KOLLO-389803 format. One record per residue (C-alpha): residue in three letters; x, y, z. Coordinates in steps of 0.5 Angstrom, whole numbers, plus 500, padded with zeros to 3 digits. Example, Ala and Ser with C-alpha at 12.3 -4.5 7.8 and 13.67 -1.06 7.14 Angstrom:
<atoms>
<atom r="ALA" X="525" Y="491" Z="516"/>
<atom r="SER" X="527" Y="498" Z="514"/>
</atoms>
This chain:
<atoms>
<atom r="MET" X="500" Y="500" Z="500"/>
<atom r="ARG" X="503" Y="507" Z="498"/>
<atom r="THR" X="503" Y="512" Z="504"/>
<atom r="VAL" X="505" Y="519" Z="505"/>
<atom r="THR" X="512" Y="520" Z="505"/>
<atom r="GLY" X="516" Y="524" Z="510"/>
<atom r="PRO" X="514" Y="526" Z="517"/>
<atom r="THR" X="507" Y="526" Z="519"/>
<atom r="ASP" X="507" Y="528" Z="526"/>
<atom r="HIS" X="502" Y="534" Z="525"/>
<atom r="VAL" X="496" Y="532" Z="521"/>
<atom r="VAL" X="491" Y="538" Z="519"/>
<atom r="VAL" X="484" Y="534" Z="517"/>
<atom r="VAL" X="480" Y="539" Z="513"/>
<atom r="GLY" X="472" Y="538" Z="515"/>
<atom r="ALA" X="469" Y="535" Z="521"/>
<atom r="GLY" X="464" Y="530" Z="517"/>
<atom r="LEU" X="463" Y="523" Z="519"/>
<atom r="SER" X="469" Y="521" Z="514"/>
<atom r="GLY" X="474" Y="527" Z="517"/>
<atom r="LEU" X="472" Y="525" Z="524"/>
<atom r="ALA" X="473" Y="518" Z="523"/>
<atom r="CYS" X="480" Y="520" Z="520"/>
<atom r="ALA" X="482" Y="524" Z="526"/>
<atom r="LEU" X="480" Y="519" Z="531"/>
<atom r="HIS" X="484" Y="514" Z="527"/>
<atom r="LEU" X="490" Y="518" Z="527"/>
<atom r="LEU" X="490" Y="520" Z="534"/>
<atom r="GLY" X="490" Y="513" Z="536"/>
<atom r="ALA" X="496" Y="512" Z="532"/>
<atom r="GLY" X="499" Y="518" Z="536"/>
<atom r="ARG" X="499" Y="523" Z="531"/>
<atom r="ARG" X="497" Y="530" Z="533"/>
<atom r="VAL" X="491" Y="533" Z="529"/>
<atom r="THR" X="488" Y="539" Z="528"/>
<atom r="LEU" X="481" Y="539" Z="525"/>
<atom r="VAL" X="478" Y="545" Z="521"/>
<atom r="GLU" X="471" Y="546" Z="520"/>
<atom r="ARG" X="468" Y="551" Z="516"/>
<atom r="ASP" X="461" Y="550" Z="520"/>
<atom r="ALA" X="460" Y="552" Z="527"/>
<atom r="GLY" X="460" Y="545" Z="529"/>
<atom r="PRO" X="461" Y="538" Z="527"/>
<atom r="GLY" X="457" Y="533" Z="522"/>
<atom r="GLY" X="458" Y="536" Z="515"/>
<atom r="ARG" X="452" Y="532" Z="511"/>
<atom r="ALA" X="450" Y="529" Z="518"/>
<atom r="GLY" X="448" Y="536" Z="521"/>
<atom r="ARG" X="443" Y="539" Z="525"/>
<atom r="VAL" X="438" Y="545" Z="524"/>
<atom r="GLY" X="433" Y="548" Z="529"/>
<atom r="LEU" X="426" Y="549" Z="526"/>
<atom r="GLY" X="422" Y="552" Z="531"/>
<atom r="GLY" X="422" Y="547" Z="537"/>
<atom r="TYR" X="424" Y="541" Z="532"/>
<atom r="LEU" X="431" Y="539" Z="532"/>
<atom r="VAL" X="432" Y="536" Z="524"/>
<atom r="ASP" X="437" Y="532" Z="522"/>
<atom r="THR" X="439" Y="535" Z="515"/>
<atom r="GLY" X="443" Y="529" Z="512"/>
<atom r="PRO" X="442" Y="521" Z="513"/>
<atom r="THR" X="437" Y="518" Z="517"/>
<atom r="VAL" X="439" Y="511" Z="516"/>
<atom r="LEU" X="445" Y="508" Z="520"/>
<atom r="THR" X="447" Y="501" Z="519"/>
<atom r="MET" X="454" Y="498" Z="520"/>
<atom r="PRO" X="455" Y="501" Z="527"/>
<atom r="HIS" X="461" Y="497" Z="529"/>
<atom r="LEU" X="465" Y="502" Z="523"/>
<atom r="ALA" X="464" Y="508" Z="528"/>
<atom r="ASP" X="466" Y="504" Z="534"/>
<atom r="GLU" X="472" Y="502" Z="531"/>
<atom r="ALA" X="474" Y="510" Z="530"/>
<atom r="PHE" X="472" Y="510" Z="538"/>
<atom r="ALA" X="476" Y="504" Z="540"/>
<atom r="ALA" X="482" Y="507" Z="536"/>
<atom r="VAL" X="482" Y="512" Z="542"/>
<atom r="GLY" X="480" Y="507" Z="547"/>
<atom r="GLU" X="473" Y="509" Z="547"/>
<atom r="SER" X="467" Y="506" Z="545"/>
<atom r="LEU" X="461" Y="508" Z="541"/>
<atom r="SER" X="456" Y="505" Z="546"/>
<atom r="ARG" X="459" Y="510" Z="552"/>
<atom r="HIS" X="457" Y="516" Z="548"/>
<atom r="VAL" X="451" Y="514" Z="543"/>
<atom r="GLU" X="445" Y="510" Z="545"/>
<atom r="LEU" X="443" Y="506" Z="539"/>
<atom r="LEU" X="436" Y="503" Z="538"/>
<atom r="PRO" X="435" Y="497" Z="533"/>
<atom r="LEU" X="429" Y="498" Z="529"/>
<atom r="HIS" X="424" Y="493" Z="528"/>
<atom r="PRO" X="422" Y="493" Z="523"/>
<atom r="ALA" X="428" Y="496" Z="519"/>
<atom r="TYR" X="423" Y="499" Z="514"/>
<atom r="ARG" X="416" Y="498" Z="512"/>
<atom r="ALA" X="415" Y="498" Z="505"/>
<atom r="ALA" X="408" Y="500" Z="502"/>
<atom r="PHE" X="406" Y="499" Z="495"/>
<atom r="ALA" X="401" Y="502" Z="490"/>
<atom r="ASP" X="396" Y="496" Z="490"/>
<atom r="GLY" X="395" Y="497" Z="498"/>
<atom r="SER" X="399" Y="492" Z="500"/>
<atom r="ALA" X="405" Y="493" Z="506"/>
<atom r="LEU" X="411" Y="489" Z="508"/>
<atom r="ASP" X="415" Y="490" Z="514"/>
<atom r="VAL" X="422" Y="489" Z="513"/>
<atom r="HIS" X="426" Y="485" Z="519"/>
<atom r="THR" X="433" Y="484" Z="519"/>
<atom r="ASP" X="432" Y="478" Z="523"/>
<atom r="GLY" X="432" Y="472" Z="519"/>
<atom r="ASP" X="426" Y="468" Z="522"/>
<atom r="ALA" X="422" Y="474" Z="523"/>
<atom r="MET" X="423" Y="476" Z="516"/>
<atom r="GLU" X="422" Y="469" Z="513"/>
<atom r="ALA" X="415" Y="469" Z="517"/>
<atom r="GLU" X="413" Y="476" Z="514"/>
<atom r="VAL" X="415" Y="474" Z="507"/>
<atom r="ARG" X="411" Y="468" Z="508"/>
<atom r="ARG" X="405" Y="472" Z="510"/>
<atom r="PHE" X="406" Y="477" Z="504"/>
<atom r="ALA" X="407" Y="473" Z="498"/>
<atom r="GLY" X="407" Y="465" Z="500"/>
<atom r="PRO" X="412" Y="459" Z="502"/>
<atom r="ALA" X="415" Y="459" Z="495"/>
<atom r="GLU" X="417" Y="466" Z="496"/>
<atom r="ALA" X="419" Y="465" Z="503"/>
<atom r="ALA" X="424" Y="460" Z="501"/>
<atom r="GLY" X="427" Y="464" Z="496"/>
<atom r="TYR" X="428" Y="470" Z="501"/>
<atom r="ARG" X="432" Y="465" Z="505"/>
<atom r="ARG" X="436" Y="463" Z="499"/>
<atom r="LEU" X="437" Y="470" Z="498"/>
<atom r="ARG" X="439" Y="472" Z="505"/>
<atom r="GLY" X="445" Y="466" Z="504"/>
<atom r="TRP" X="447" Y="469" Z="498"/>
<atom r="LEU" X="447" Y="476" Z="501"/>
<atom r="GLU" X="452" Y="474" Z="507"/>
<atom r="ARG" X="457" Y="470" Z="502"/>
<atom r="LEU" X="457" Y="476" Z="497"/>
<atom r="TYR" X="458" Y="481" Z="503"/>
<atom r="ARG" X="464" Y="476" Z="506"/>
<atom r="ALA" X="467" Y="476" Z="499"/>
<atom r="GLN" X="467" Y="484" Z="498"/>
<atom r="MET" X="468" Y="487" Z="505"/>
<atom r="ARG" X="475" Y="487" Z="506"/>
<atom r="ARG" X="478" Y="486" Z="499"/>
<atom r="PHE" X="474" Y="491" Z="495"/>
<atom r="ILE" X="471" Y="496" Z="500"/>
<atom r="ASP" X="475" Y="496" Z="506"/>
<atom r="THR" X="482" Y="497" Z="503"/>
<atom r="ASN" X="486" Y="502" Z="499"/>
<atom r="PHE" X="487" Y="501" Z="492"/>
<atom r="ASP" X="494" Y="503" Z="489"/>
<atom r="SER" X="492" Y="499" Z="482"/>
<atom r="PRO" X="487" Y="495" Z="478"/>
<atom r="PHE" X="492" Y="489" Z="479"/>
<atom r="GLN" X="490" Y="489" Z="486"/>
<atom r="LEU" X="483" Y="486" Z="484"/>
<atom r="ALA" X="487" Y="480" Z="481"/>
<atom r="HIS" X="486" Y="476" Z="488"/>
<atom r="PRO" X="482" Y="469" Z="489"/>
<atom r="ASP" X="476" Y="474" Z="492"/>
<atom r="LEU" X="475" Y="476" Z="485"/>
<atom r="ALA" X="474" Y="469" Z="483"/>
<atom r="ARG" X="469" Y="468" Z="489"/>
<atom r="LEU" X="465" Y="474" Z="487"/>
<atom r="ALA" X="465" Y="472" Z="480"/>
<atom r="ALA" X="462" Y="465" Z="482"/>
<atom r="LEU" X="457" Y="469" Z="486"/>
<atom r="GLY" X="454" Y="472" Z="480"/>
<atom r="GLY" X="457" Y="479" Z="483"/>
<atom r="PHE" X="458" Y="482" Z="475"/>
<atom r="GLY" X="451" Y="480" Z="473"/>
<atom r="ARG" X="446" Y="485" Z="473"/>
<atom r="LEU" X="443" Y="486" Z="480"/>
<atom r="ASP" X="435" Y="486" Z="478"/>
<atom r="ALA" X="436" Y="480" Z="474"/>
<atom r="ARG" X="440" Y="476" Z="480"/>
<atom r="ILE" X="435" Y="478" Z="485"/>
<atom r="GLY" X="430" Y="475" Z="481"/>
<atom r="ARG" X="433" Y="469" Z="481"/>
<atom r="PHE" X="431" Y="468" Z="488"/>
<atom r="LEU" X="424" Y="472" Z="488"/>
<atom r="SER" X="419" Y="472" Z="483"/>
<atom r="ASP" X="414" Y="477" Z="487"/>
<atom r="ALA" X="416" Y="484" Z="484"/>
<atom r="ARG" X="414" Y="488" Z="490"/>
<atom r="LEU" X="419" Y="484" Z="494"/>
<atom r="ARG" X="425" Y="485" Z="488"/>
<atom r="ARG" X="424" Y="492" Z="490"/>
<atom r="VAL" X="425" Y="491" Z="497"/>
<atom r="PHE" X="432" Y="488" Z="496"/>
<atom r="SER" X="434" Y="492" Z="490"/>
<atom r="PHE" X="432" Y="500" Z="491"/>
<atom r="GLN" X="438" Y="501" Z="495"/>
<atom r="ALA" X="442" Y="501" Z="488"/>
<atom r="LEU" X="439" Y="508" Z="488"/>
<atom r="TYR" X="444" Y="510" Z="493"/>
<atom r="ALA" X="450" Y="508" Z="488"/>
<atom r="GLY" X="446" Y="512" Z="483"/>
<atom r="VAL" X="445" Y="506" Z="478"/>
<atom r="ALA" X="438" Y="503" Z="476"/>
<atom r="PRO" X="437" Y="496" Z="479"/>
<atom r="ALA" X="437" Y="494" Z="471"/>
<atom r="ARG" X="444" Y="496" Z="470"/>
<atom r="ALA" X="447" Y="496" Z="477"/>
<atom r="LEU" X="452" Y="490" Z="478"/>
<atom r="ALA" X="449" Y="485" Z="482"/>
<atom r="ALA" X="455" Y="486" Z="487"/>
<atom r="TYR" X="452" Y="492" Z="489"/>
<atom r="ALA" X="447" Y="488" Z="493"/>
<atom r="VAL" X="452" Y="489" Z="499"/>
<atom r="ILE" X="448" Y="495" Z="500"/>
<atom r="ALA" X="442" Y="491" Z="501"/>
<atom r="TYR" X="446" Y="486" Z="506"/>
<atom r="MET" X="447" Y="492" Z="510"/>
<atom r="ASP" X="440" Y="494" Z="510"/>
<atom r="THR" X="436" Y="488" Z="511"/>
<atom r="VAL" X="441" Y="483" Z="514"/>
<atom r="ALA" X="446" Y="487" Z="518"/>
<atom r="GLY" X="441" Y="491" Z="521"/>
<atom r="VAL" X="438" Y="499" Z="522"/>
<atom r="TRP" X="439" Y="503" Z="528"/>
<atom r="PHE" X="437" Y="510" Z="530"/>
<atom r="PRO" X="442" Y="514" Z="535"/>
<atom r="LYS" X="438" Y="517" Z="541"/>
<atom r="GLY" X="438" Y="524" Z="539"/>
<atom r="GLY" X="438" Y="523" Z="532"/>
<atom r="MET" X="443" Y="522" Z="527"/>
<atom r="HIS" X="447" Y="528" Z="529"/>
<atom r="ALA" X="448" Y="525" Z="535"/>
<atom r="LEU" X="454" Y="521" Z="532"/>
<atom r="PRO" X="458" Y="526" Z="529"/>
<atom r="ARG" X="457" Y="530" Z="535"/>
<atom r="ALA" X="460" Y="524" Z="540"/>
<atom r="MET" X="465" Y="523" Z="535"/>
<atom r="ALA" X="467" Y="530" Z="535"/>
<atom r="ASP" X="467" Y="531" Z="543"/>
<atom r="VAL" X="471" Y="524" Z="544"/>
<atom r="ALA" X="476" Y="527" Z="539"/>
<atom r="GLY" X="477" Y="533" Z="543"/>
<atom r="ALA" X="478" Y="529" Z="549"/>
<atom r="ALA" X="483" Y="525" Z="546"/>
<atom r="GLY" X="487" Y="531" Z="544"/>
<atom r="ALA" X="485" Y="534" Z="537"/>
<atom r="GLU" X="485" Y="541" Z="536"/>
<atom r="VAL" X="479" Y="544" Z="533"/>
<atom r="ARG" X="477" Y="550" Z="529"/>
<atom r="TRP" X="470" Y="551" Z="528"/>
<atom r="SER" X="467" Y="556" Z="523"/>
<atom r="ALA" X="474" Y="556" Z="520"/>
<atom r="GLU" X="474" Y="556" Z="512"/>
<atom r="VAL" X="480" Y="554" Z="509"/>
<atom r="SER" X="483" Y="559" Z="504"/>
<atom r="THR" X="489" Y="556" Z="501"/>
<atom r="LEU" X="494" Y="551" Z="502"/>
<atom r="GLU" X="501" Y="553" Z="502"/>
<atom r="ARG" X="506" Y="548" Z="498"/>
<atom r="SER" X="513" Y="548" Z="496"/>
<atom r="ALA" X="517" Y="542" Z="494"/>
<atom r="GLY" X="512" Y="537" Z="492"/>
<atom r="ARG" X="509" Y="538" Z="499"/>
<atom r="VAL" X="503" Y="542" Z="503"/>
<atom r="ARG" X="507" Y="546" Z="509"/>
<atom r="ALA" X="501" Y="549" Z="512"/>
<atom r="VAL" X="494" Y="551" Z="511"/>
<atom r="HIS" X="491" Y="558" Z="511"/>
<atom r="LEU" X="485" Y="560" Z="514"/>
<atom r="ALA" X="480" Y="565" Z="511"/>
<atom r="SER" X="481" Y="569" Z="518"/>
<atom r="GLY" X="489" Y="569" Z="516"/>
<atom r="GLU" X="491" Y="564" Z="521"/>
<atom r="ARG" X="497" Y="560" Z="518"/>
<atom r="ILE" X="497" Y="552" Z="521"/>
<atom r="PRO" X="503" Y="549" Z="519"/>
<atom r="CYS" X="503" Y="541" Z="518"/>
<atom r="ASP" X="506" Y="535" Z="516"/>
<atom r="ALA" X="500" Y="532" Z="512"/>
<atom r="VAL" X="493" Y="534" Z="510"/>
<atom r="VAL" X="487" Y="530" Z="509"/>
<atom r="LEU" X="482" Y="534" Z="505"/>
<atom r="THR" X="475" Y="531" Z="507"/>
<atom r="CYS" X="471" Y="537" Z="503"/>
<atom r="GLU" X="467" Y="536" Z="497"/>
<atom r="LEU" X="471" Y="534" Z="491"/>
<atom r="PRO" X="470" Y="540" Z="487"/>
<atom r="ALA" X="472" Y="544" Z="493"/>
<atom r="ALA" X="478" Y="540" Z="494"/>
<atom r="HIS" X="480" Y="541" Z="487"/>
<atom r="ARG" X="480" Y="548" Z="488"/>
<atom r="LEU" X="485" Y="548" Z="494"/>
<atom r="LEU" X="489" Y="543" Z="490"/>
<atom r="GLY" X="489" Y="548" Z="484"/>
<atom r="ARG" X="487" Y="542" Z="479"/>
<atom r="ALA" X="483" Y="536" Z="478"/>
<atom r="PRO" X="486" Y="529" Z="476"/>
<atom r="ARG" X="485" Y="528" Z="469"/>
<atom r="ARG" X="480" Y="522" Z="467"/>
<atom r="PRO" X="478" Y="519" Z="460"/>
<atom r="VAL" X="471" Y="521" Z="461"/>
<atom r="PRO" X="468" Y="526" Z="466"/>
<atom r="LEU" X="465" Y="524" Z="473"/>
<atom r="ARG" X="458" Y="522" Z="473"/>
<atom r="HIS" X="454" Y="524" Z="479"/>
<atom r="SER" X="448" Y="520" Z="483"/>
<atom r="PRO" X="441" Y="523" Z="482"/>
<atom r="SER" X="439" Y="528" Z="487"/>
<atom r="ALA" X="434" Y="529" Z="492"/>
<atom r="VAL" X="428" Y="534" Z="494"/>
<atom r="ILE" X="427" Y="533" Z="502"/>
<atom r="LEU" X="421" Y="536" Z="506"/>
<atom r="HIS" X="423" Y="537" Z="513"/>
<atom r="ALA" X="416" Y="537" Z="516"/>
<atom r="GLY" X="414" Y="539" Z="524"/>
<atom r="THR" X="407" Y="537" Z="525"/>
<atom r="ASP" X="401" Y="537" Z="530"/>
<atom r="ARG" X="400" Y="529" Z="528"/>
<atom r="THR" X="402" Y="523" Z="525"/>
<atom r="TRP" X="400" Y="517" Z="522"/>
<atom r="PRO" X="400" Y="510" Z="525"/>
<atom r="HIS" X="401" Y="506" Z="519"/>
<atom r="LEU" X="408" Y="509" Z="519"/>
<atom r="ALA" X="414" Y="506" Z="521"/>
<atom r="HIS" X="420" Y="509" Z="523"/>
<atom r="HIS" X="422" Y="509" Z="516"/>
<atom r="THR" X="417" Y="507" Z="511"/>
<atom r="LEU" X="418" Y="506" Z="503"/>
<atom r="SER" X="412" Y="508" Z="500"/>
<atom r="PHE" X="413" Y="505" Z="493"/>
<atom r="GLY" X="409" Y="508" Z="487"/>
<atom r="ALA" X="407" Y="503" Z="481"/>
<atom r="ALA" X="412" Y="505" Z="476"/>
<atom r="TRP" X="419" Y="502" Z="477"/>
<atom r="GLU" X="423" Y="502" Z="471"/>
<atom r="ARG" X="420" Y="508" Z="468"/>
<atom r="THR" X="422" Y="512" Z="475"/>
<atom r="PHE" X="430" Y="510" Z="474"/>
<atom r="GLU" X="429" Y="512" Z="467"/>
<atom r="GLU" X="427" Y="519" Z="469"/>
<atom r="LEU" X="432" Y="520" Z="475"/>
<atom r="THR" X="438" Y="518" Z="471"/>
<atom r="ARG" X="437" Y="519" Z="463"/>
<atom r="THR" X="431" Y="523" Z="461"/>
<atom r="GLY" X="432" Y="528" Z="467"/>
<atom r="ARG" X="424" Y="529" Z="469"/>
<atom r="LEU" X="422" Y="529" Z="476"/>
<atom r="MET" X="419" Y="522" Z="478"/>
<atom r="SER" X="412" Y="522" Z="475"/>
<atom r="ASP" X="410" Y="516" Z="480"/>
<atom r="PRO" X="415" Y="517" Z="486"/>
<atom r="SER" X="417" Y="512" Z="490"/>
<atom r="LEU" X="419" Y="516" Z="497"/>
<atom r="LEU" X="423" Y="515" Z="504"/>
<atom r="ILE" X="419" Y="517" Z="509"/>
<atom r="THR" X="422" Y="518" Z="516"/>
<atom r="ARG" X="419" Y="519" Z="523"/>
<atom r="PRO" X="425" Y="520" Z="528"/>
<atom r="THR" X="420" Y="522" Z="533"/>
<atom r="ALA" X="417" Y="515" Z="533"/>
<atom r="HIS" X="423" Y="513" Z="538"/>
<atom r="ASP" X="425" Y="520" Z="540"/>
<atom r="ALA" X="420" Y="525" Z="542"/>
<atom r="SER" X="425" Y="530" Z="545"/>
<atom r="LEU" X="426" Y="532" Z="537"/>
<atom r="ALA" X="419" Y="535" Z="537"/>
<atom r="PRO" X="415" Y="540" Z="542"/>
<atom r="PRO" X="411" Y="536" Z="546"/>
<atom r="GLY" X="405" Y="532" Z="543"/>
<atom r="ARG" X="408" Y="534" Z="536"/>
<atom r="HIS" X="412" Y="530" Z="531"/>
<atom r="LEU" X="417" Y="530" Z="526"/>
<atom r="HIS" X="417" Y="527" Z="519"/>
<atom r="TYR" X="423" Y="527" Z="513"/>
<atom r="VAL" X="420" Y="526" Z="506"/>
<atom r="LEU" X="426" Y="524" Z="501"/>
<atom r="ALA" X="424" Y="524" Z="494"/>
<atom r="PRO" X="429" Y="522" Z="489"/>
<atom r="CYS" X="430" Y="527" Z="483"/>
<atom r="PRO" X="435" Y="528" Z="477"/>
<atom r="ASN" X="441" Y="532" Z="479"/>
<atom r="THR" X="443" Y="538" Z="475"/>
<atom r="ALA" X="447" Y="535" Z="470"/>
<atom r="VAL" X="441" Y="531" Z="467"/>
<atom r="GLY" X="435" Y="535" Z="470"/>
<atom r="PRO" X="433" Y="542" Z="471"/>
<atom r="SER" X="438" Y="547" Z="473"/>
<atom r="ALA" X="440" Y="549" Z="480"/>
<atom r="ALA" X="437" Y="556" Z="478"/>
<atom r="ALA" X="430" Y="553" Z="476"/>
<atom r="TRP" X="429" Y="550" Z="482"/>
<atom r="ARG" X="428" Y="557" Z="485"/>
<atom r="ASP" X="421" Y="557" Z="482"/>
<atom r="LEU" X="420" Y="549" Z="481"/>
<atom r="GLY" X="421" Y="548" Z="489"/>
<atom r="PRO" X="415" Y="550" Z="492"/>
<atom r="ARG" X="411" Y="547" Z="486"/>
<atom r="TYR" X="414" Y="541" Z="487"/>
<atom r="ARG" X="413" Y="541" Z="495"/>
<atom r="ASP" X="406" Y="542" Z="493"/>
<atom r="ARG" X="406" Y="536" Z="489"/>
<atom r="LEU" X="409" Y="532" Z="494"/>
<atom r="VAL" X="404" Y="534" Z="500"/>
<atom r="ALA" X="398" Y="532" Z="495"/>
<atom r="GLU" X="401" Y="525" Z="494"/>
<atom r="LEU" X="402" Y="524" Z="501"/>
<atom r="ASP" X="395" Y="525" Z="502"/>
<atom r="ARG" X="393" Y="520" Z="497"/>
<atom r="ARG" X="398" Y="515" Z="500"/>
<atom r="GLY" X="394" Y="515" Z="507"/>
<atom r="LEU" X="397" Y="521" Z="510"/>
<atom r="ASP" X="390" Y="525" Z="511"/>
<atom r="GLY" X="391" Y="532" Z="512"/>
<atom r="PHE" X="398" Y="532" Z="512"/>
<atom r="ALA" X="398" Y="540" Z="509"/>
<atom r="ASP" X="394" Y="542" Z="515"/>
<atom r="SER" X="398" Y="539" Z="520"/>
<atom r="VAL" X="405" Y="542" Z="518"/>
<atom r="GLU" X="407" Y="547" Z="523"/>
<atom r="GLU" X="414" Y="548" Z="521"/>
<atom r="GLU" X="418" Y="546" Z="515"/>
<atom r="LEU" X="424" Y="546" Z="511"/>
<atom r="LEU" X="425" Y="544" Z="504"/>
<atom r="VAL" X="431" Y="542" Z="501"/>
<atom r="THR" X="432" Y="542" Z="493"/>
<atom r="PRO" X="438" Y="541" Z="488"/>
<atom r="LEU" X="439" Y="549" Z="489"/>
<atom r="ASP" X="441" Y="548" Z="496"/>
<atom r="TRP" X="445" Y="542" Z="495"/>
<atom r="THR" X="449" Y="546" Z="489"/>
<atom r="ALA" X="450" Y="552" Z="494"/>
<atom r="GLN" X="453" Y="548" Z="499"/>
<atom r="GLY" X="458" Y="546" Z="494"/>
<atom r="HIS" X="455" Y="539" Z="492"/>
<atom r="ALA" X="457" Y="538" Z="484"/>
<atom r="ALA" X="451" Y="537" Z="480"/>
<atom r="GLY" X="447" Y="539" Z="485"/>
<atom r="SER" X="447" Y="532" Z="488"/>
<atom r="PRO" X="449" Y="530" Z="496"/>
<atom r="PHE" X="450" Y="523" Z="494"/>
<atom r="SER" X="456" Y="525" Z="490"/>
<atom r="VAL" X="460" Y="521" Z="484"/>
<atom r="SER" X="455" Y="515" Z="482"/>
<atom r="HIS" X="458" Y="508" Z="483"/>
<atom r="THR" X="458" Y="506" Z="475"/>
<atom r="PHE" X="463" Y="500" Z="474"/>
<atom r="ALA" X="468" Y="506" Z="472"/>
<atom r="GLN" X="467" Y="510" Z="478"/>
<atom r="THR" X="468" Y="504" Z="483"/>
<atom r="GLY" X="474" Y="501" Z="487"/>
<atom r="PRO" X="481" Y="502" Z="484"/>
<atom r="PHE" X="477" Y="506" Z="478"/>
<atom r="ARG" X="474" Y="511" Z="483"/>
<atom r="PRO" X="477" Y="518" Z="485"/>
<atom r="ARG" X="483" Y="516" Z="489"/>
<atom r="ASN" X="485" Y="518" Z="496"/>
<atom r="LEU" X="492" Y="520" Z="494"/>
<atom r="VAL" X="494" Y="526" Z="490"/>
<atom r="ARG" X="499" Y="525" Z="485"/>
<atom r="GLY" X="504" Y="531" Z="485"/>
<atom r="LEU" X="503" Y="532" Z="492"/>
<atom r="ASP" X="507" Y="527" Z="497"/>
<atom r="ASN" X="503" Y="529" Z="504"/>
<atom r="VAL" X="496" Y="530" Z="501"/>
<atom r="VAL" X="490" Y="525" Z="502"/>
<atom r="LEU" X="483" Y="525" Z="500"/>
<atom r="ALA" X="477" Y="522" Z="504"/>
<atom r="GLY" X="469" Y="523" Z="504"/>
<atom r="CYS" X="464" Y="520" Z="499"/>
<atom r="GLY" X="467" Y="522" Z="493"/>
<atom r="THR" X="473" Y="518" Z="494"/>
<atom r="THR" X="474" Y="511" Z="495"/>
<atom r="PRO" X="470" Y="507" Z="497"/>
<atom r="GLY" X="464" Y="511" Z="496"/>
<atom r="VAL" X="457" Y="514" Z="498"/>
<atom r="GLY" X="453" Y="512" Z="505"/>
<atom r="VAL" X="455" Y="512" Z="512"/>
<atom r="PRO" X="458" Y="506" Z="513"/>
<atom r="THR" X="463" Y="507" Z="507"/>
<atom r="VAL" X="464" Y="514" Z="509"/>
<atom r="LEU" X="467" Y="512" Z="516"/>
<atom r="ILE" X="471" Y="507" Z="512"/>
<atom r="SER" X="474" Y="512" Z="508"/>
<atom r="GLY" X="476" Y="516" Z="514"/>
<atom r="LYS" X="480" Y="510" Z="516"/>
<atom r="LEU" X="483" Y="509" Z="510"/>
<atom r="ALA" X="485" Y="516" Z="509"/>
<atom r="ALA" X="488" Y="515" Z="516"/>
<atom r="ALA" X="492" Y="509" Z="514"/>
<atom r="ARG" X="495" Y="512" Z="508"/>
<atom r="VAL" X="498" Y="517" Z="513"/>
<atom r="THR" X="500" Y="512" Z="518"/>
<atom r="GLY" X="502" Y="507" Z="514"/>
<atom r="GLY" X="499" Y="502" Z="519"/>
<atom r="PRO" X="493" Y="497" Z="518"/>
<atom r="ALA" X="487" Y="501" Z="516"/>
<atom r="ALA" X="483" Y="498" Z="522"/>
<atom r="VAL" X="486" Y="496" Z="528"/>
<atom r="PRO" X="482" Y="498" Z="535"/>
<atom r="ARG" X="487" Y="499" Z="541"/>
<atom r="ALA" X="488" Y="492" Z="545"/>
<atom r="GLY" X="482" Y="491" Z="550"/>
<atom r="ARG" X="477" Y="494" Z="547"/>
<atom r="PRO" X="471" Y="489" Z="545"/>
<atom r="PRO" X="468" Y="490" Z="538"/>
<atom r="TYR" X="461" Y="493" Z="538"/>
<atom r="ARG" X="455" Y="488" Z="539"/>
<atom r="ARG" X="448" Y="488" Z="537"/>
<atom r="PRO" X="443" Y="487" Z="542"/>
<atom r="PRO" X="439" Y="481" Z="541"/>
<atom r="THR" X="434" Y="481" Z="536"/>
<atom r="PRO" X="426" Y="479" Z="537"/>
<atom r="THR" X="423" Y="474" Z="533"/>
<atom r="GLY" X="416" Y="472" Z="531"/>
<atom r="ALA" X="410" Y="476" Z="533"/>
<atom r="GLY" X="414" Y="480" Z="538"/>
<atom r="ALA" X="419" Y="483" Z="532"/>
<atom r="HIS" X="413" Y="486" Z="529"/>
<atom r="ASP" X="413" Y="492" Z="533"/>
<atom r="PRO" X="409" Y="498" Z="529"/>
<atom r="SER" X="414" Y="503" Z="531"/>
</atoms>
């Protein structure tokens, strides 16, 4: 593995999102002095927090999987995730609601999910689910350490027996077709393939290897941090500070001082100069490239994932058929992905993610009130409406969404809203996200693994990248890994070696049978 050359005693980490915080903790655990620089007033990055009247709103991801990856970062400095964040396992992980009026609770416990699939679609599909679950587990084992949790220096690193195992598992076929080998019910196939949208690729075109995301969602488990998702970066920042990190909040990086192929200091807009031995940039790729003075050459331009419109709504009521996370599928499917990724049209029959965090933490809203987060995927600004077009389009689309929610059983949603915040590609663009997408560079084959923008910067011996735009990719688990991999580039050590004596994160026992059908 290639690493930063020369001294690495003092590292400046630019950005206190999840990748920057994970990187800082791993660096601190390896004995480095760390200065953490963040342009916002507090930690989180995408996983931020805003106050909306008396409501506390998570501005970014709402789904937490693979919490042991966060625990690895805490363990690097002799701490544990469980000491600082109360995690609640969600049962069900999701509730899937379909256009024909049917609904399915998605459980991560195998027995509970098999029983639910049998109720929903019959014994043949239940048996198919069991085979699918086994395949997802084998796929995860074949990919995780070799292709996800690793630093690539060359495509030749793919030449490993695990690549043959992945091929034998059908990982290089198409996701939709592979899921169809196990499940014939079209509704069930959606539950195990919609995750391709996270990777920015339609299930019919995505590699079957991306089913590893479905493993994280439907097998490994979904969690909710008490206090909201922002509780995780806030705890990571607190622990990093206690472990010795120097933190600069509300500090914008203006320039990198360079000489002889190295960055010698980081200059802030305030005029402060921070000398350093190495730098880790976790900002958006366009911002990193501006600081570096150039973007790496690629044969074809980077393609970005679809964007999203998010409606945060504080309401005076809720709807009992909603779970913590509800997937509300429209009747259309293939056409939806065509609209999102090719024609650039807004979804004519939308599939939505509705999250109700107050289902498990009433303190996020005033007494007797509820918080709802409605995510509607939309085309990014490279293929769909421009950022500027969303100034007029946003309010109209908001009204369409609210009307659609009412049609899907959230009766009186419009009248229930007391506080709201609408986020569109215009806002994502203003935050510096390329193509107006918070989901960064899509996971096409040419932008995955060793072909994704690398985390080492050519021409500079002591600069590393981290975050969803580089390896391994988009999503909370992979961003946490990204920070760890960046730290390993600096320290030259293994990507993940928790300090001795720290036990790994253990999930609480999962209820099975009827008890697993918790409607909350």
